[in-house]
gemmi code that builds the backbone of each chain (N, CA, C; Angstrom):
import gemmi

chains = {
    "A": [
        ("MET", (8.058, 19.392, -10.744), (7.197, 18.280, -10.324), (6.089, 18.098, -11.358)),
        ("ASN", (5.989, 16.897, -11.917), (4.912, 16.716, -12.895), (3.779, 15.844, -12.357)),
        ("LYS", (4.129, 15.017, -11.389), (3.077, 14.140, -10.873), (3.236, 13.908, -9.376)),
        ("ILE", (2.114, 13.629, -8.734), (2.129, 13.268, -7.324), (1.516, 11.871, -7.215)),
        ("LEU", (2.241, 10.950, -6.587), (1.701, 9.605, -6.379), (1.300, 9.454, -4.921)),
        ("LEU", (0.098, 8.959, -4.684), (-0.321, 8.632, -3.321), (-0.062, 7.156, -3.119)),
        ("MET", (0.873, 6.838, -2.219), (1.182, 5.429, -1.982), (0.998, 5.071, -0.519)),
        ("GLY", (0.685, 3.813, -0.275), (0.534, 3.372, 1.098), (0.036, 1.948, 1.122)),
        ("GLN", (-0.022, 1.392, 2.326), (-0.494, 0.026, 2.454), (-2.016, 0.020, 2.286)),
        ("PRO", (-2.607, -1.150, 2.081), (-4.060, -1.203, 1.918), (-4.773, -0.649, 3.155)),
        ("ASN", (-5.886, 0.022, 2.927), (-6.731, 0.511, 4.029), (-6.067, 1.517, 4.965)),
        ("VAL", (-5.349, 2.450, 4.390), (-4.805, 3.507, 5.249), (-5.506, 4.836, 4.966)),
        ("GLY", (-6.419, 4.803, 3.993), (-7.179, 6.008, 3.682), (-6.660, 6.780, 2.481)),
        ("LYS", (-5.903, 6.109, 1.629), (-5.367, 6.772, 0.425), (-6.475, 7.382, -0.431)),
        ("SER", (-7.517, 6.600, -0.649), (-8.560, 7.056, -1.560), (-9.375, 8.206, -0.984)),
        ("VAL", (-9.571, 8.172, 0.330), (-10.273, 9.289, 0.963), (-9.438, 10.555, 0.803)),
        ("LEU", (-8.160, 10.417, 1.048), (-7.238, 11.533, 0.906), (-7.249, 12.027, -0.544)),
        ("PHE", (-7.210, 11.054, -1.463), (-7.218, 11.387, -2.878), (-8.459, 12.199, -3.242)),
        ("ASN", (-9.607, 11.719, -2.825), (-10.852, 12.415, -3.168), (-10.878, 13.821, -2.591)),
        ("ARG", (-10.315, 13.977, -1.409), (-10.236, 15.302, -0.793), (-9.326, 16.224, -1.595)),
        ("LEU", (-8.196, 15.667, -2.031), (-7.205, 16.492, -2.712), (-7.604, 16.799, -4.150)),
        ("ALA", (-8.161, 15.808, -4.832), (-8.478, 15.990, -6.244), (-9.867, 16.587, -6.440)),
        ("GLY", (-10.682, 16.563, -5.394), (-12.011, 17.144, -5.477), (-12.874, 16.432, -6.502)),
        ("ALA", (-13.780, 17.168, -7.096), (-14.750, 16.550, -8.000), (-14.158, 16.240, -9.362)),
        ("ARG", (-12.911, 16.643, -9.559), (-12.339, 16.441, -10.890), (-11.710, 15.053, -11.065)),
        ("ALA", (-11.923, 14.198, -10.109), (-11.349, 12.859, -10.185), (-11.909, 12.078, -11.370)),
        ("ILE", (-11.041, 11.352, -12.047), (-11.516, 10.476, -13.118), (-10.897, 9.096, -12.932)),
        ("GLU", (-11.622, 8.086, -13.362), (-11.132, 6.718, -13.217), (-10.377, 6.294, -14.463)),
        ("SER", (-9.303, 5.571, -14.269), (-8.577, 5.052, -15.418), (-8.301, 3.584, -15.201)),
        ("ASN", (-7.959, 2.954, -16.266), (-7.613, 1.548, -16.169), (-6.164, 1.384, -16.575)),
        ("TYR", (-5.380, 0.804, -15.690), (-3.967, 0.622, -16.006), (-3.847, -0.489, -17.037)),
        ("PRO", (-3.124, -0.248, -18.163), (-3.100, -1.219, -19.253), (-2.542, -2.569, -18.829)),
        ("GLY", (-3.171, -3.620, -19.307), (-2.642, -4.958, -19.098), (-3.042, -5.616, -17.802)),
        ("THR", (-3.817, -4.925, -16.999), (-4.230, -5.541, -15.745), (-5.706, -5.285, -15.524)),
        ("THR", (-6.226, -5.886, -14.495), (-7.627, -5.640, -14.171), (-7.730, -4.692, -12.987)),
        ("VAL", (-6.573, -4.195, -12.577), (-6.592, -3.342, -11.395), (-6.705, -1.876, -11.802)),
        ("ASP", (-7.686, -1.218, -11.259), (-7.917, 0.183, -11.597), (-7.067, 1.106, -10.742)),
        ("TYR", (-6.735, 2.229, -11.330), (-6.224, 3.283, -10.467), (-6.966, 4.541, -10.834)),
        ("THR", (-6.880, 5.521, -9.979), (-7.624, 6.747, -10.194), (-6.668, 7.910, -10.288)),
        ("LYS", (-6.957, 8.795, -11.217), (-6.130, 10.004, -11.242), (-6.986, 11.247, -11.295)),
        ("GLY", (-6.417, 12.342, -10.866), (-7.130, 13.604, -10.861), (-6.121, 14.733, -10.879)),
        ("HIS", (-6.590, 15.930, -10.606), (-5.677, 17.069, -10.621), (-5.785, 17.890, -9.355)),
        ("LEU", (-4.662, 18.453, -8.989), (-4.571, 19.252, -7.778), (-3.934, 20.570, -8.169)),
        ("MET", (-4.470, 21.686, -7.681), (-3.866, 22.979, -7.984), (-2.756, 23.247, -6.971)),
        ("LEU", (-1.554, 23.451, -7.491), (-0.399, 23.678, -6.629), (0.361, 24.891, -7.166)),
        ("ASP", (0.449, 25.943, -6.371), (1.097, 27.184, -6.814), (0.525, 27.660, -8.143)),
        ("GLY", (-0.779, 27.577, -8.288), (-1.429, 28.054, -9.497), (-1.303, 27.134, -10.688)),
        ("LYS", (-0.597, 26.006, -10.491), (-0.468, 25.062, -11.600), (-1.226, 23.774, -11.299)),
        ("SER", (-1.741, 23.174, -12.348), (-2.469, 21.926, -12.167), (-1.485, 20.758, -12.234)),
        ("VAL", (-1.444, 19.970, -11.182), (-0.524, 18.834, -11.132), (-1.338, 17.548, -11.075)),
        ("GLU", (-0.906, 16.556, -11.860), (-1.632, 15.289, -11.851), (-1.357, 14.541, -10.547)),
        ("ILE", (-2.405, 13.990, -9.966), (-2.257, 13.223, -8.740), (-2.876, 11.841, -8.957)),
        ("ILE", (-2.127, 10.802, -8.574), (-2.560, 9.430, -8.845), (-2.707, 8.647, -7.553)),
        ("ASP", (-3.844, 7.970, -7.439), (-4.131, 7.117, -6.282), (-3.646, 5.702, -6.632)),
        ("VAL", (-2.479, 5.340, -6.128), (-1.854, 4.058, -6.465), (-2.488, 2.945, -5.610)),
        ("PRO", (-2.723, 1.756, -6.188), (-3.289, 0.673, -5.378), (-2.428, 0.390, -4.140)),
        ("GLY", (-3.050, -0.033, -3.063), (-2.320, -0.288, -1.817), (-1.340, -1.440, -1.953)),
        ("THR", (-0.177, -1.260, -1.333), (0.805, -2.346, -1.345), (1.536, -2.385, -0.008)),
        ("PHE", (1.819, -3.589, 0.472), (2.516, -3.715, 1.753), (3.989, -3.371, 1.623)),
        ("SER", (4.576, -3.676, 0.442), (5.993, -3.413, 0.253), (6.247, -3.237, -1.236)),
        ("LEU", (7.488, -2.966, -1.609), (7.821, -2.835, -3.024), (8.294, -4.174, -3.590)),
        ("ASP", (8.033, -5.218, -2.830), (8.390, -6.563, -3.236), (7.039, -7.261, -3.482)),
        ("PRO", (6.483, -7.078, -4.706), (5.071, -7.399, -4.930), (4.720, -8.871, -4.731)),
        ("LYS", (3.556, -9.093, -4.116), (3.111, -10.461, -3.854), (1.816, -10.798, -4.589)),
        ("ASP", (1.164, -9.787, -5.155), (-0.018, -10.085, -5.968), (-0.131, -9.048, -7.085)),
        ("ARG", (-1.171, -9.205, -7.874), (-1.358, -8.384, -9.065), (-1.465, -6.889, -8.736)),
        ("ALA", (-2.236, -6.557, -7.731), (-2.429, -5.156, -7.365), (-1.116, -4.543, -6.907)),
        ("GLU", (-0.329, -5.340, -6.176), (0.951, -4.823, -5.697), (1.913, -4.626, -6.860)),
        ("GLU", (1.834, -5.541, -7.838), (2.674, -5.402, -9.020), (2.379, -4.090, -9.740)),
        ("VAL", (1.101, -3.770, -9.854), (0.694, -2.532, -10.511), (1.272, -1.341, -9.762)),
        ("ALA", (1.154, -1.381, -8.447), (1.651, -0.282, -7.631), (3.146, -0.064, -7.865)),
        ("VAL", (3.898, -1.155, -7.863), (5.343, -1.050, -8.020), (5.700, -0.568, -9.425)),
        ("LYS", (4.988, -1.078, -10.428), (5.243, -0.649, -11.810), (4.941, 0.828, -11.990)),
        ("MET", (3.866, 1.286, -11.359), (3.500, 2.699, -11.491), (4.582, 3.579, -10.881)),
        ("LEU", (5.084, 3.155, -9.745), (6.140, 3.930, -9.092), (7.377, 3.975, -9.989)),
        ("GLU", (7.736, 2.819, -10.531), (8.943, 2.760, -11.355), (8.787, 3.519, -12.670)),
        ("GLY", (7.544, 3.657, -13.124), (7.289, 4.365, -14.379), (7.236, 5.871, -14.216)),
        ("GLU", (7.272, 6.353, -12.985), (7.160, 7.799, -12.729), (8.367, 8.282, -11.950)),
        ("LYS", (9.502, 8.290, -12.642), (10.754, 8.627, -11.958), (10.794, 10.061, -11.421)),
        ("ASP", (9.989, 10.953, -12.011), (10.033, 12.359, -11.583), (8.943, 12.709, -10.573)),
        ("ALA", (8.207, 11.709, -10.152), (7.063, 11.996, -9.280), (7.486, 12.274, -7.843)),
        ("VAL", (6.645, 13.064, -7.167), (6.773, 13.220, -5.724), (5.816, 12.191, -5.114)),
        ("VAL", (6.266, 11.481, -4.087), (5.412, 10.452, -3.498), (4.894, 10.895, -2.135)),
        ("VAL", (3.569, 10.900, -2.001), (2.965, 11.124, -0.692), (2.756, 9.737, -0.087)),
        ("CYS", (3.541, 9.398, 0.942), (3.390, 8.100, 1.599), (2.340, 8.240, 2.686)),
        ("VAL", (1.249, 7.527, 2.508), (0.156, 7.612, 3.467), (0.296, 6.451, 4.462)),
        ("ILE", (0.378, 6.814, 5.741), (0.567, 5.822, 6.799), (-0.654, 5.846, 7.712)),
        ("ASP", (-1.107, 4.674, 8.126), (-2.119, 4.590, 9.162), (-1.382, 4.817, 10.489)),
        ("ALA", (-1.635, 5.966, 11.107), (-0.872, 6.341, 12.307), (-1.030, 5.329, 13.438)),
        ("SER", (-2.093, 4.513, 13.383), (-2.260, 3.513, 14.437), (-1.470, 2.239, 14.122)),
        ("LYS", (-0.873, 2.177, 12.908), (-0.045, 1.028, 12.530), (1.238, 1.552, 11.912)),
        ("VAL", (1.905, 2.403, 12.667), (2.967, 3.203, 12.084), (4.182, 2.389, 11.624)),
        ("GLU", (4.481, 1.302, 12.336), (5.680, 0.552, 11.948), (5.571, -0.040, 10.547)),
        ("ARG", (4.419, -0.669, 10.279), (4.186, -1.225, 8.948), (4.335, -0.162, 7.871)),
        ("GLY", (3.713, 0.977, 8.138), (3.695, 2.050, 7.148), (5.081, 2.590, 6.871)),
        ("LEU", (5.886, 2.678, 7.938), (7.237, 3.197, 7.770), (8.085, 2.248, 6.929)),
        ("TYR", (7.750, 0.976, 6.965), (8.489, -0.010, 6.166), (8.401, 0.359, 4.691)),
        ("LEU", (7.185, 0.587, 4.223), (6.990, 0.953, 2.817), (7.605, 2.328, 2.525)),
        ("THR", (7.407, 3.258, 3.445), (7.945, 4.609, 3.275), (9.464, 4.563, 3.069)),
        ("LEU", (10.143, 3.775, 3.895), (11.605, 3.679, 3.780), (12.001, 3.047, 2.449)),
        ("GLU", (11.208, 2.093, 1.991), (11.501, 1.480, 0.694), (11.403, 2.516, -0.430)),
        ("VAL", (10.391, 3.370, -0.345), (10.205, 4.402, -1.378), (11.342, 5.421, -1.312)),
        ("ILE", (11.718, 5.817, -0.095), (12.829, 6.755, 0.080), (14.110, 6.150, -0.489)),
        ("GLU", (14.293, 4.852, -0.232), (15.501, 4.155, -0.686), (15.609, 4.145, -2.212)),
        ("LYS", (14.455, 4.165, -2.880), (14.451, 4.199, -4.348), (14.814, 5.581, -4.891)),
        ("GLY", (14.968, 6.559, -3.992), (15.408, 7.882, -4.424), (14.311, 8.883, -4.717)),
        ("TYR", (13.071, 8.569, -4.362), (11.976, 9.504, -4.626), (11.883, 10.570, -3.542)),
        ("PRO", (11.493, 11.795, -3.954), (11.173, 12.790, -2.932), (9.873, 12.373, -2.258)),
        ("VAL", (9.876, 12.347, -0.929), (8.738, 11.806, -0.180), (8.212, 12.824, 0.828)),
        ("ILE", (6.904, 12.815, 1.013), (6.286, 13.507, 2.145), (5.358, 12.490, 2.799)),
        ("VAL", (5.359, 12.458, 4.128), (4.570, 11.452, 4.844), (3.287, 12.070, 5.387)),
        ("ALA", (2.156, 11.409, 5.122), (0.889, 11.785, 5.745), (0.595, 10.752, 6.820)),
        ("LEU", (0.666, 11.191, 8.079), (0.317, 10.283, 9.192), (-1.193, 10.332, 9.341)),
        ("ASN", (-1.858, 9.542, 8.513), (-3.311, 9.598, 8.445), (-3.960, 8.836, 9.608)),
        ("MET", (-5.255, 9.029, 9.774), (-6.007, 8.397, 10.865), (-5.396, 8.796, 12.209)),
        ("TRP", (-4.910, 10.024, 12.253), (-4.300, 10.571, 13.471), (-5.271, 10.472, 14.638)),
        ("ASP", (-6.563, 10.681, 14.354), (-7.591, 10.613, 15.392), (-7.732, 9.194, 15.955)),
        ("VAL", (-7.620, 8.189, 15.073), (-7.730, 6.791, 15.505), (-6.555, 6.433, 16.426)),
        ("ALA", (-5.358, 6.880, 16.033), (-4.175, 6.614, 16.844), (-4.339, 7.246, 18.224)),
        ("LYS", (-4.785, 8.499, 18.226), (-4.995, 9.223, 19.478), (-5.997, 8.489, 20.362)),
        ("GLY", (-7.098, 8.058, 19.740), (-8.142, 7.332, 20.455), (-7.621, 6.027, 21.037)),
        ("GLY", (-6.624, 5.428, 20.343), (-6.048, 4.173, 20.817), (-4.880, 4.416, 21.750)),
        ("ASN", (-4.712, 5.688, 22.171), (-3.637, 6.065, 23.077), (-2.239, 5.824, 22.492)),
        ("ILE", (-2.134, 5.964, 21.175), (-0.834, 5.818, 20.526), (-0.277, 7.227, 20.309)),
        ("LYS", (0.873, 7.474, 20.916), (1.453, 8.812, 20.783), (2.618, 8.766, 19.806)),
        ("ILE", (2.582, 9.622, 18.805), (3.661, 9.678, 17.832), (4.239, 11.089, 17.834)),
        ("ASN", (5.554, 11.166, 17.988), (6.224, 12.451, 17.976), (6.552, 12.798, 16.521)),
        ("ALA", (5.599, 13.460, 15.873), (5.741, 13.735, 14.436), (6.957, 14.616, 14.107)),
        ("PRO", (7.202, 15.697, 14.880), (8.388, 16.510, 14.569), (9.690, 15.712, 14.670)),
        ("ARG", (9.748, 14.800, 15.653), (10.953, 13.982, 15.822), (11.098, 13.010, 14.643)),
        ("LEU", (9.978, 12.438, 14.221), (9.984, 11.519, 13.085), (10.457, 12.260, 11.827)),
        ("GLU", (10.014, 13.501, 11.715), (10.415, 14.329, 10.576), (11.922, 14.565, 10.589)),
        ("GLN", (12.435, 14.791, 11.820), (13.880, 14.994, 11.991), (14.662, 13.748, 11.568)),
        ("ILE", (14.168, 12.597, 11.991), (14.853, 11.337, 11.693), (14.829, 11.045, 10.201)),
        ("LEU", (13.652, 11.177, 9.601), (13.511, 10.811, 8.188), (14.088, 11.876, 7.248)),
        ("GLY", (14.064, 13.131, 7.701), (14.532, 14.206, 6.823), (13.529, 14.580, 5.753)),
        ("VAL", (12.291, 14.131, 5.901), (11.222, 14.508, 4.963), (10.039, 15.039, 5.777)),
        ("PRO", (9.177, 15.857, 5.159), (8.041, 16.387, 5.921), (7.116, 15.273, 6.412)),
        ("VAL", (6.658, 15.404, 7.666), (5.716, 14.443, 8.247), (4.515, 15.244, 8.752)),
        ("VAL", (3.345, 14.991, 8.191), (2.164, 15.777, 8.528), (1.034, 14.882, 9.041)),
        ("PRO", (0.587, 15.105, 10.306), (-0.567, 14.347, 10.797), (-1.833, 14.774, 10.035)),
        ("THR", (-2.635, 13.809, 9.627), (-3.862, 14.138, 8.899), (-5.033, 13.275, 9.376)),
        ("VAL", (-6.226, 13.809, 9.183), (-7.456, 13.027, 9.335), (-8.220, 13.278, 8.038)),
        ("ALA", (-7.973, 12.432, 7.056), (-8.499, 12.683, 5.704), (-10.019, 12.769, 5.686)),
        ("THR", (-10.674, 11.929, 6.498), (-12.137, 11.907, 6.487), (-12.737, 13.240, 6.936)),
        ("ARG", (-11.987, 13.978, 7.759), (-12.499, 15.273, 8.213), (-11.750, 16.448, 7.578)),
        ("GLY", (-10.799, 16.131, 6.732), (-10.062, 17.188, 6.041), (-8.976, 17.841, 6.886)),
        ("GLU", (-8.699, 17.280, 8.077), (-7.698, 17.906, 8.949), (-6.278, 17.642, 8.456)),
        ("GLY", (-5.473, 18.676, 8.466), (-4.061, 18.548, 8.099), (-3.800, 18.568, 6.604)),
        ("LEU", (-4.858, 18.583, 5.805), (-4.662, 18.485, 4.359), (-4.048, 19.744, 3.758)),
        ("ARG", (-4.424, 20.888, 4.341), (-3.874, 22.140, 3.851), (-2.357, 22.148, 4.051)),
        ("GLU", (-1.943, 21.751, 5.267), (-0.501, 21.711, 5.557), (0.190, 20.705, 4.635)),
        ("LEU", (-0.466, 19.577, 4.414), (0.103, 18.535, 3.552), (0.379, 19.103, 2.159)),
        ("VAL", (-0.618, 19.776, 1.593), (-0.478, 20.314, 0.236), (0.619, 21.385, 0.190)),
        ("VAL", (0.594, 22.274, 1.191), (1.586, 23.352, 1.216), (3.003, 22.785, 1.289)),
        ("ARG", (3.152, 21.669, 2.009), (4.500, 21.139, 2.239), (4.973, 20.139, 1.176)),
        ("ILE", (4.142, 19.841, 0.198), (4.538, 18.901, -0.855), (5.835, 19.358, -1.518)),
        ("ARG", (5.947, 20.670, -1.681), (7.152, 21.179, -2.354), (8.420, 21.022, -1.515)),
        ("GLU", (8.264, 20.733, -0.233), (9.451, 20.511, 0.613), (10.004, 19.090, 0.482)),
        ("ALA", (9.242, 18.229, -0.192), (9.679, 16.832, -0.332), (10.963, 16.771, -1.158)),
        ("GLU", (11.956, 16.089, -0.600), (13.233, 15.957, -1.297), (13.773, 14.545, -1.101)),
        ("PRO", (14.563, 14.072, -2.083), (15.163, 12.747, -1.889), (16.132, 12.764, -0.713)),
        ("VAL", (16.155, 11.666, 0.039), (17.047, 11.547, 1.192), (17.836, 10.238, 1.056)),
        ("GLU", (19.106, 10.285, 1.418), (19.903, 9.053, 1.411), (19.500, 8.183, 2.603)),
        ("ILE", (19.267, 6.911, 2.340), (18.831, 6.013, 3.408), (19.897, 5.914, 4.501)),
        ("GLU", (21.167, 6.072, 4.121), (22.257, 6.019, 5.109), (22.116, 7.133, 6.154)),
        ("GLU", (21.635, 8.291, 5.680), (21.467, 9.411, 6.615), (20.433, 9.057, 7.677)),
        ("ILE", (19.374, 8.385, 7.231), (18.319, 7.991, 8.179), (18.858, 6.942, 9.151)),
        ("LEU", (19.605, 5.980, 8.601), (20.190, 4.942, 9.448), (21.114, 5.566, 10.483)),
        ("ASN", (21.920, 6.543, 10.047), (22.827, 7.213, 10.978), (22.070, 7.898, 12.099)),
        ("SER", (20.949, 8.542, 11.739), (20.242, 9.313, 12.756), (19.563, 8.421, 13.791)),
        ("VAL", (19.377, 7.137, 13.479), (18.819, 6.245, 14.502), (19.862, 5.257, 15.016)),
        ("GLY", (21.104, 5.400, 14.535), (22.165, 4.524, 15.005), (21.977, 3.074, 14.586)),
        ("GLY", (21.387, 2.875, 13.418), (21.151, 1.505, 12.958), (21.987, 1.160, 11.744)),
        ("ASN", (21.814, -0.045, 11.244), (22.465, -0.433, 9.998), (21.515, -1.306, 9.186)),
        ("ARG", (21.981, -1.725, 8.012), (21.088, -2.426, 7.090), (20.622, -3.789, 7.570)),
        ("SER", (21.350, -4.383, 8.498), (20.939, -5.722, 8.927), (19.790, -5.638, 9.928)),
        ("GLY", (19.429, -4.420, 10.313), (18.299, -4.266, 11.223), (18.686, -4.345, 12.684)),
        ("THR", (19.998, -4.276, 12.958), (20.405, -4.241, 14.354), (20.786, -2.809, 14.711)),
        ("TYR", (20.725, -2.503, 15.969), (20.961, -1.136, 16.405), (22.055, -1.073, 17.452)),
        ("SER", (22.862, -0.033, 17.333), (23.951, 0.081, 18.292), (23.542, 1.001, 19.438)),
    ],
    "B": [
        ("MET", (8.506, -22.048, 26.001), (8.364, -23.167, 25.069), (8.198, -22.640, 23.641)),
        ("ASP", (8.913, -23.251, 22.711), (8.809, -22.825, 21.317), (7.813, -23.693, 20.559)),
        ("LYS", (7.040, -23.041, 19.713), (6.217, -23.820, 18.787), (6.021, -23.054, 17.492)),
        ("LYS", (5.574, -23.773, 16.477), (5.297, -23.109, 15.213), (4.072, -22.220, 15.385)),
        ("LEU", (4.042, -21.105, 14.644), (2.889, -20.212, 14.710), (1.619, -20.976, 14.345)),
        ("SER", (1.758, -21.892, 13.406), (0.592, -22.664, 12.953), (0.049, -23.582, 14.043)),
        ("GLU", (0.865, -23.845, 15.075), (0.428, -24.744, 16.151), (-0.123, -23.994, 17.368)),
        ("MET", (-0.043, -22.674, 17.314), (-0.522, -21.903, 18.470), (-2.032, -22.046, 18.609)),
        ("ARG", (-2.487, -22.006, 19.862), (-3.917, -22.116, 20.118), (-4.555, -20.736, 20.124)),
        ("TYR", (-5.862, -20.749, 19.997), (-6.660, -19.531, 20.053), (-6.334, -18.731, 21.326)),
        ("GLU", (-6.068, -17.461, 21.155), (-5.750, -16.519, 22.243), (-4.407, -16.751, 22.910)),
        ("GLU", (-3.603, -17.657, 22.371), (-2.275, -17.878, 22.924), (-1.364, -16.710, 22.504)),
        ("GLU", (-0.443, -16.335, 23.405), (0.443, -15.217, 23.106), (1.897, -15.644, 23.172)),
        ("GLY", (2.740, -14.936, 22.463), (4.160, -15.242, 22.510), (4.986, -14.183, 21.806)),
        ("ARG", (6.245, -14.507, 21.635), (7.148, -13.572, 20.948), (7.782, -14.311, 19.761)),
        ("ILE", (7.850, -13.636, 18.626), (8.390, -14.281, 17.423), (9.888, -14.510, 17.602)),
        ("LYS", (10.284, -15.781, 17.483), (11.674, -16.130, 17.744), (12.449, -16.270, 16.440)),
        ("LYS", (11.839, -16.932, 15.484), (12.561, -17.155, 14.231), (11.598, -17.189, 13.045)),
        ("ILE", (11.999, -16.507, 11.983), (11.226, -16.537, 10.741), (12.147, -17.078, 9.665)),
        ("GLU", (11.653, -18.048, 8.898), (12.482, -18.629, 7.850), (12.973, -17.529, 6.908)),
        ("GLU", (14.269, -17.592, 6.640), (14.960, -16.581, 5.833), (14.169, -16.130, 4.594)),
        ("SER", (13.691, -17.113, 3.827), (13.014, -16.828, 2.560), (11.735, -16.014, 2.753)),
        ("LEU", (11.253, -15.993, 3.966), (9.958, -15.392, 4.262), (10.073, -13.985, 4.840)),
        ("ARG", (11.258, -13.697, 5.365), (11.438, -12.476, 6.158), (11.001, -11.202, 5.458)),
        ("ALA", (11.519, -10.988, 4.239), (11.202, -9.754, 3.516), (9.714, -9.719, 3.181)),
        ("GLN", (9.164, -10.879, 2.911), (7.771, -10.951, 2.480), (6.784, -10.472, 3.535)),
        ("ILE", (7.070, -10.748, 4.808), (6.094, -10.361, 5.824), (6.521, -9.172, 6.680)),
        ("ALA", (7.738, -8.675, 6.430), (8.203, -7.514, 7.196), (7.294, -6.313, 6.957)),
        ("GLY", (6.775, -6.213, 5.747), (5.889, -5.094, 5.411), (4.577, -5.137, 6.171)),
        ("MET", (4.275, -6.280, 6.770), (3.062, -6.391, 7.575), (3.396, -6.202, 9.051)),
        ("GLY", (4.619, -5.797, 9.334), (5.012, -5.536, 10.716), (5.344, -6.803, 11.488)),
        ("ILE", (5.502, -7.911, 10.771), (5.818, -9.166, 11.447), (7.302, -9.463, 11.279)),
        ("ARG", (8.039, -9.382, 12.370), (9.467, -9.680, 12.323), (9.899, -10.270, 13.669)),
        ("GLU", (11.125, -10.778, 13.686), (11.616, -11.433, 14.895), (11.656, -10.449, 16.059)),
        ("GLY", (11.275, -10.921, 17.232), (11.292, -10.085, 18.425), (9.953, -9.430, 18.735)),
        ("LYS", (8.999, -9.542, 17.792), (7.703, -8.901, 17.998), (6.772, -9.792, 18.818)),
        ("ASP", (5.948, -9.149, 19.684), (4.934, -9.908, 20.411), (3.779, -10.220, 19.470)),
        ("ILE", (3.237, -11.413, 19.608), (2.192, -11.857, 18.689), (1.119, -12.612, 19.463)),
        ("LYS", (-0.122, -12.475, 19.016), (-1.230, -13.182, 19.667), (-2.100, -13.837, 18.601)),
        ("MET", (-2.476, -15.071, 18.857), (-3.353, -15.788, 17.923), (-4.789, -15.327, 18.120)),
        ("MET", (-5.389, -14.792, 17.078), (-6.747, -14.266, 17.189), (-7.795, -15.262, 16.699)),
        ("THR", (-7.557, -15.841, 15.549), (-8.530, -16.757, 14.948), (-7.804, -17.829, 14.165)),
        ("LYS", (-8.310, -19.036, 14.233), (-7.798, -20.088, 13.352), (-8.949, -20.560, 12.483)),
        ("GLN", (-8.742, -20.492, 11.179), (-9.799, -20.941, 10.276), (-9.689, -22.451, 10.075)),
        ("PRO", (-10.839, -23.129, 9.971), (-10.809, -24.582, 9.822), (-10.305, -25.038, 8.443)),
        ("ILE", (-10.105, -26.301, 8.311), (-9.674, -26.957, 7.062), (-8.444, -26.276, 6.476)),
        ("LYS", (-7.381, -26.234, 7.241), (-6.107, -25.672, 6.797), (-6.235, -24.242, 6.263)),
        ("GLY", (-7.155, -23.505, 6.816), (-7.346, -22.118, 6.413), (-6.319, -21.236, 7.095)),
        ("PRO", (-6.326, -19.940, 6.746), (-5.340, -19.028, 7.322), (-5.551, -18.769, 8.809)),
        ("VAL", (-4.512, -18.259, 9.452), (-4.632, -17.850, 10.844), (-4.653, -16.326, 10.889)),
        ("VAL", (-5.339, -15.771, 11.871), (-5.331, -14.318, 12.046), (-4.557, -14.026, 13.325)),
        ("VAL", (-3.518, -13.211, 13.200), (-2.711, -12.893, 14.369), (-2.731, -11.393, 14.612)),
        ("SER", (-2.453, -11.009, 15.845), (-2.396, -9.609, 16.200), (-0.959, -9.240, 16.564)),
        ("VAL", (-0.428, -8.252, 15.866), (0.903, -7.730, 16.153), (0.773, -6.209, 16.228)),
        ("ASP", (1.273, -5.610, 17.300), (1.134, -4.158, 17.480), (-0.318, -3.701, 17.364)),
        ("ARG", (-1.216, -4.441, 17.951), (-2.638, -4.100, 17.960), (-3.285, -4.075, 16.581)),
        ("SER", (-2.605, -4.599, 15.549), (-3.304, -4.705, 14.270), (-3.326, -6.165, 13.829)),
        ("ASN", (-4.462, -6.544, 13.259), (-4.655, -7.938, 12.875), (-4.194, -8.195, 11.439)),
        ("THR", (-3.564, -9.336, 11.248), (-3.096, -9.725, 9.930), (-3.403, -11.198, 9.740)),
        ("SER", (-3.850, -11.559, 8.540), (-4.060, -12.989, 8.311), (-2.868, -13.540, 7.544)),
        ("ILE", (-2.491, -14.746, 7.919), (-1.329, -15.401, 7.326), (-1.739, -16.810, 6.910)),
        ("GLY", (-1.335, -17.221, 5.730), (-1.627, -18.574, 5.263), (-0.975, -19.593, 6.189)),
        ("LEU", (-1.602, -20.743, 6.311), (-1.090, -21.761, 7.231), (0.314, -22.214, 6.819)),
        ("GLY", (0.563, -22.228, 5.514), (1.883, -22.628, 5.000), (2.969, -21.692, 5.497)),
        ("LEU", (2.664, -20.402, 5.522), (3.636, -19.418, 6.011), (3.773, -19.548, 7.531)),
        ("ALA", (2.623, -19.760, 8.181), (2.615, -19.852, 9.648), (3.456, -21.041, 10.127)),
        ("ASP", (3.642, -22.024, 9.249), (4.467, -23.188, 9.553), (5.944, -22.817, 9.674)),
        ("LYS", (6.307, -21.704, 9.026), (7.721, -21.335, 8.937), (8.117, -20.267, 9.944)),
        ("ILE", (7.210, -20.003, 10.891), (7.477, -18.988, 11.910), (7.482, -19.672, 13.281)),
        ("ILE", (8.586, -19.491, 14.004), (8.699, -20.101, 15.333), (8.421, -19.042, 16.399)),
        ("VAL", (7.559, -19.388, 17.327), (7.166, -18.448, 18.372), (7.510, -19.026, 19.742)),
        ("GLU", (8.072, -18.157, 20.591), (8.289, -18.568, 21.976), (7.017, -18.217, 22.737)),
        ("VAL", (6.293, -19.230, 23.157), (4.973, -19.041, 23.743), (5.080, -18.671, 25.219)),
        ("LYS", (4.255, -17.686, 25.611), (4.199, -17.280, 27.024), (3.395, -18.294, 27.813)),
        ("ARG", (3.763, -18.476, 29.062), (2.929, -19.378, 29.859), (2.485, -18.698, 31.134)),
    ],
}
model = gemmi.Model(1)
for chain_id, residues in chains.items():
    chain = gemmi.Chain(chain_id)
    for i, (resn, *xyz) in enumerate(residues, 1):
        res = gemmi.Residue()
        res.name, res.seqid = resn, gemmi.SeqId(i, " ")
        for name, pos in zip(("N", "CA", "C"), xyz):
            atom = gemmi.Atom()
            atom.name, atom.element = name, gemmi.Element(name[0])
            atom.pos, atom.b_iso = gemmi.Position(*pos), 0.0
            res.add_atom(atom)
        chain.add_residue(res)
    model.add_chain(chain)
structure = gemmi.Structure()
structure.add_model(model)
structure.setup_entities()
């Protein structure tokens, strides 16, 4: 693993998570050719320093504006990266849309169900172990603002592996047209 | 009764019946797809965007896009 990309839709707490993970060593960079900034830093993983990048928020991998284009280009430029998909647990369906797109591209993924406290407060119950079973990738509830779940997230990054989208479809009895049997 | 999303009134609720093909992939990432319950939250004046609530989260949609979404309105 040479790089970790933090990806997610806008306003799911990617940057808070990033600052927690990268600590004070965060540095700002400018992605060439655009006006959209991204931030990178380093995370110690198994005694090694791994680059971690805070990718601009995007709703999908089908870019609709400049920031989304940057996000998609960054993902495509880092074929060996592990992707931490950050989901707002109170808006889980939207977040899973992007997550599935990233999985479909063949990247090893780990899901951070962020804002777990907000979801709980809104009486939204998510069965994280079951979701993990369905997706076949680690799913970790987190509250980035309070640092909850981050230790587990970091420890489990190495469990992230590419999954065939067909396997996920099979486990929910669905197909590509979006209908379910 | 069916109407365009752009024609829905403030606080009106319904279920998304049809989204124009060309638009489907574009707004699926925002959690807006056929069969979802939707509520009109705000309409901005002078052909401005509409703000709708789907799954308890608010999303703004341009009026042009809202024209291409058919909603079965609750009464």
